[in-house]
C-alpha positions in Angstrom: 194.7 234.8 188.1 191.7 235.8 190.2 190.5 238.0 187.3 190.5 235.0 184.9 188.4 233.0 187.4 186.0 235.8 187.8 185.6 236.1 184.0 185.0 232.3 183.7 182.4 232.5 186.5 180.7 235.5 184.8 180.6 233.7 181.5 179.0 230.7 183.2 176.4 232.9 184.8 175.7 234.5 181.4 175.2 231.1 179.8 172.9 229.9 182.6 170.8 233.1 182.5 170.5 232.9 178.7 169.1 229.3 179.0 166.8 230.4 181.8 165.5 233.3 179.7 165.0 231.1 176.6 163.1 228.5 178.6 160.8 231.2 180.2 160.2 232.9 176.9 159.2 229.6 175.3 156.7 228.9 178.1 155.4 232.4 178.8 156.2 234.5 175.7 158.7 237.2 175.2 156.8 240.1 176.8 155.9 238.3 180.0 157.2 240.3 183.1 159.2 237.3 184.3 161.0 237.1 180.9 161.6 240.8 180.8 163.1 240.7 184.3 165.3 237.8 183.3 166.4 239.7 180.2 167.3 242.7 182.4 169.4 240.5 184.7 171.2 239.1 181.6 171.8 242.6 180.4 173.5 243.4 183.8 175.7 240.4 183.5 176.6 241.2 179.9 177.4 244.8 180.9 179.7 243.6 183.7 181.5 241.3 181.2 181.8 244.1 178.6 183.2 246.5 181.3 185.8 244.1 182.4 186.9 243.5 178.8 187.0 247.2 177.9 189.2 247.9 180.9 191.5 245.1 179.9 191.9 246.5 176.4 192.7 250.0 177.6 
């Protein structure tokens, strides 16, 4: 049960980070350091999500 809650929270964080990145990219451009940093944070969240799902499948 706790794992499902964690996954839901992680998906929510991913959605929020995506919106944040899109907003910054629209304002600053895709290569701006703030956008790149946000993209890297999003990558970390996506990697966590992928790792959880790959463990669940094995």
